C-alpha beads as a LAMMPS data file, in Angstrom:
LAMMPS data file: protein, C-alpha beads

162 atoms
161 bonds

1 atom types
1 bond types

-500.0 500.0 xlo xhi
-500.0 500.0 ylo yhi
-500.0 500.0 zlo zhi

Masses

1 110.0

Atoms # bond

1 1 1 -447.306 432.240 79.917
2 1 1 -446.733 432.034 76.133
3 1 1 -449.409 429.934 75.060
4 1 1 -451.369 433.096 76.701
5 1 1 -449.599 435.703 74.845
6 1 1 -449.587 433.025 71.493
7 1 1 -454.158 433.481 72.510
8 1 1 -453.743 437.163 72.627
9 1 1 -452.331 437.893 69.268
10 1 1 -454.346 435.418 67.892
11 1 1 -457.039 436.823 69.158
12 1 1 -456.129 441.052 67.886
13 1 1 -455.829 438.942 64.685
14 1 1 -458.831 437.277 63.862
15 1 1 -460.779 440.856 65.254
16 1 1 -459.199 442.384 62.727
17 1 1 -459.528 440.353 60.069
18 1 1 -462.781 440.700 61.075
19 1 1 -463.526 444.087 59.992
20 1 1 -462.418 443.351 55.881
21 1 1 -462.365 440.737 54.210
22 1 1 -460.337 438.132 53.356
23 1 1 -459.140 435.678 50.262
24 1 1 -459.867 431.894 51.716
25 1 1 -458.962 428.637 49.133
26 1 1 -461.422 425.569 50.502
27 1 1 -460.213 421.783 49.254
28 1 1 -462.286 418.728 50.660
29 1 1 -462.497 414.957 49.398
30 1 1 -465.580 413.406 48.324
31 1 1 -466.879 410.526 49.343
32 1 1 -465.364 407.970 46.295
33 1 1 -468.508 406.003 46.658
34 1 1 -471.359 408.417 45.616
35 1 1 -472.637 408.575 42.348
36 1 1 -471.255 411.054 40.733
37 1 1 -474.767 412.483 39.891
38 1 1 -474.814 413.069 44.399
39 1 1 -470.961 413.765 44.040
40 1 1 -472.366 417.341 41.826
41 1 1 -474.987 418.163 44.346
42 1 1 -472.170 417.660 46.990
43 1 1 -470.098 420.144 44.694
44 1 1 -472.879 422.624 44.404
45 1 1 -474.346 423.075 47.072
46 1 1 -470.697 423.797 49.176
47 1 1 -470.612 426.178 45.861
48 1 1 -473.910 427.083 46.653
49 1 1 -473.162 428.120 50.441
50 1 1 -470.010 429.063 50.280
51 1 1 -471.285 432.256 47.190
52 1 1 -474.312 432.714 49.575
53 1 1 -471.857 434.534 52.309
54 1 1 -468.459 435.702 50.252
55 1 1 -467.630 436.508 46.486
56 1 1 -466.609 433.958 44.140
57 1 1 -462.578 434.176 42.950
58 1 1 -461.645 430.695 41.703
59 1 1 -463.174 426.811 41.683
60 1 1 -462.327 423.282 40.227
61 1 1 -464.840 421.259 39.681
62 1 1 -464.819 417.477 40.788
63 1 1 -462.320 414.373 40.152
64 1 1 -461.255 411.155 40.620
65 1 1 -458.087 411.374 42.287
66 1 1 -456.078 408.745 44.457
67 1 1 -454.510 409.711 47.948
68 1 1 -451.136 410.005 48.093
69 1 1 -451.515 407.815 51.870
70 1 1 -455.137 405.978 53.062
71 1 1 -457.926 407.669 54.809
72 1 1 -459.616 406.295 58.366
73 1 1 -462.596 408.035 59.252
74 1 1 -464.402 406.475 62.452
75 1 1 -468.378 406.793 61.594
76 1 1 -470.822 404.957 63.550
77 1 1 -470.990 401.420 61.160
78 1 1 -467.553 401.432 61.459
79 1 1 -463.948 402.578 60.484
80 1 1 -463.720 403.726 56.755
81 1 1 -460.426 403.565 55.141
82 1 1 -460.671 405.868 51.261
83 1 1 -457.490 405.287 48.811
84 1 1 -459.805 407.727 45.836
85 1 1 -461.987 410.591 46.218
86 1 1 -462.523 413.152 44.260
87 1 1 -461.320 415.950 45.232
88 1 1 -462.110 419.859 45.099
89 1 1 -461.613 423.544 45.642
90 1 1 -463.198 427.088 45.995
91 1 1 -461.498 430.598 46.450
92 1 1 -463.618 433.164 47.827
93 1 1 -463.403 436.150 49.743
94 1 1 -465.311 436.589 52.857
95 1 1 -464.920 438.150 56.030
96 1 1 -464.030 436.358 59.083
97 1 1 -467.293 435.358 59.921
98 1 1 -468.230 434.410 57.021
99 1 1 -465.541 432.145 57.415
100 1 1 -466.363 430.555 59.809
101 1 1 -469.921 429.811 58.755
102 1 1 -468.208 428.113 55.472
103 1 1 -466.452 425.946 57.779
104 1 1 -469.507 425.100 60.608
105 1 1 -471.078 423.791 57.472
106 1 1 -468.064 422.331 55.971
107 1 1 -467.110 420.374 58.161
108 1 1 -470.541 418.831 59.760
109 1 1 -471.472 418.026 55.715
110 1 1 -470.777 413.675 56.041
111 1 1 -470.229 413.842 52.390
112 1 1 -467.202 415.387 52.921
113 1 1 -463.886 413.008 54.052
114 1 1 -461.181 415.814 54.783
115 1 1 -460.811 419.151 54.142
116 1 1 -458.340 421.865 53.975
117 1 1 -459.080 425.445 54.327
118 1 1 -456.309 428.406 54.207
119 1 1 -455.482 431.992 54.019
120 1 1 -454.121 433.571 49.845
121 1 1 -454.196 436.104 47.410
122 1 1 -456.281 436.192 44.819
123 1 1 -453.401 436.703 42.151
124 1 1 -452.401 433.377 43.971
125 1 1 -455.380 431.517 42.924
126 1 1 -455.325 432.884 39.797
127 1 1 -452.300 431.289 38.753
128 1 1 -453.817 427.448 40.463
129 1 1 -456.299 428.121 38.164
130 1 1 -453.446 428.253 35.232
131 1 1 -450.950 426.175 36.916
132 1 1 -453.969 423.764 36.499
133 1 1 -454.865 424.340 33.045
134 1 1 -451.421 424.053 31.864
135 1 1 -450.828 420.920 33.459
136 1 1 -454.388 419.293 31.391
137 1 1 -453.190 420.233 28.460
138 1 1 -449.719 418.597 29.296
139 1 1 -449.792 415.387 29.408
140 1 1 -451.260 414.018 26.007
141 1 1 -448.252 416.298 25.221
142 1 1 -446.091 413.819 27.308
143 1 1 -447.738 410.496 25.814
144 1 1 -447.789 411.257 22.148
145 1 1 -444.143 412.008 23.060
146 1 1 -443.672 408.710 24.214
147 1 1 -445.683 406.941 21.774
148 1 1 -443.976 408.351 19.233
149 1 1 -440.572 407.107 21.060
150 1 1 -441.740 403.364 21.783
151 1 1 -442.385 402.915 18.204
152 1 1 -438.896 403.842 17.647
153 1 1 -437.483 401.553 20.367
154 1 1 -439.015 398.727 18.623
155 1 1 -437.644 399.095 15.633
156 1 1 -434.628 399.855 16.998
157 1 1 -435.170 396.577 18.755
158 1 1 -436.253 394.644 15.449
159 1 1 -433.668 395.912 13.065
160 1 1 -430.647 394.365 15.690
161 1 1 -432.579 391.195 16.398
162 1 1 -432.369 390.886 12.602

Bonds

1 1 1 2
2 1 2 3
3 1 3 4
4 1 4 5
5 1 5 6
6 1 6 7
7 1 7 8
8 1 8 9
9 1 9 10
10 1 10 11
11 1 11 12
12 1 12 13
13 1 13 14
14 1 14 15
15 1 15 16
16 1 16 17
17 1 17 18
18 1 18 19
19 1 19 20
20 1 20 21
21 1 21 22
22 1 22 23
23 1 23 24
24 1 24 25
25 1 25 26
26 1 26 27
27 1 27 28
28 1 28 29
29 1 29 30
30 1 30 31
31 1 31 32
32 1 32 33
33 1 33 34
34 1 34 35
35 1 35 36
36 1 36 37
37 1 37 38
38 1 38 39
39 1 39 40
40 1 40 41
41 1 41 42
42 1 42 43
43 1 43 44
44 1 44 45
45 1 45 46
46 1 46 47
47 1 47 48
48 1 48 49
49 1 49 50
50 1 50 51
51 1 51 52
52 1 52 53
53 1 53 54
54 1 54 55
55 1 55 56
56 1 56 57
57 1 57 58
58 1 58 59
59 1 59 60
60 1 60 61
61 1 61 62
62 1 62 63
63 1 63 64
64 1 64 65
65 1 65 66
66 1 66 67
67 1 67 68
68 1 68 69
69 1 69 70
70 1 70 71
71 1 71 72
72 1 72 73
73 1 73 74
74 1 74 75
75 1 75 76
76 1 76 77
77 1 77 78
78 1 78 79
79 1 79 80
80 1 80 81
81 1 81 82
82 1 82 83
83 1 83 84
84 1 84 85
85 1 85 86
86 1 86 87
87 1 87 88
88 1 88 89
89 1 89 90
90 1 90 91
91 1 91 92
92 1 92 93
93 1 93 94
94 1 94 95
95 1 95 96
96 1 96 97
97 1 97 98
98 1 98 99
99 1 99 100
100 1 100 101
101 1 101 102
102 1 102 103
103 1 103 104
104 1 104 105
105 1 105 106
106 1 106 107
107 1 107 108
108 1 108 109
109 1 109 110
110 1 110 111
111 1 111 112
112 1 112 113
113 1 113 114
114 1 114 115
115 1 115 116
116 1 116 117
117 1 117 118
118 1 118 119
119 1 119 120
120 1 120 121
121 1 121 122
122 1 122 123
123 1 123 124
124 1 124 125
125 1 125 126
126 1 126 127
127 1 127 128
128 1 128 129
129 1 129 130
130 1 130 131
131 1 131 132
132 1 132 133
133 1 133 134
134 1 134 135
135 1 135 136
136 1 136 137
137 1 137 138
138 1 138 139
139 1 139 140
140 1 140 141
141 1 141 142
142 1 142 143
143 1 143 144
144 1 144 145
145 1 145 146
146 1 146 147
147 1 147 148
148 1 148 149
149 1 149 150
150 1 150 151
151 1 151 152
152 1 152 153
153 1 153 154
154 1 154 155
155 1 155 156
156 1 156 157
157 1 157 158
158 1 158 159
159 1 159 160
160 1 160 161
161 1 161 162
């Protein structure tokens, strides 16, 4: 009984959502064995699909990263394990019908090894872009500080050893 009530509430929410566009964030991992040209093509194909069905809010182009855990996927040739992947994300505003079409296309794309799609806001997406830009700048500054600290430590150790 409780399950049916939950399904009814979800169905009502989806009906309400269909009349008004909502903001979604699609994050996805692309196969790390793809050549860089194919990664760009895959990203552009997804971006064009999303842009054709909705309004883009923000995006992050693919970049290679180490995964926190191994992702295993069963394919026709056998099981494949992934320890790294190209990660990208797109935030878009779409109706429920357009959102469903985007998800169907993403699920069928074999170059995508995993994806997540969440409901978000435009403000959160813009904040995410700002944080990403800040993170891009921070490691450079931190590595300079580490280099200076290492040089000071080396000088101190040399003076103690003499």
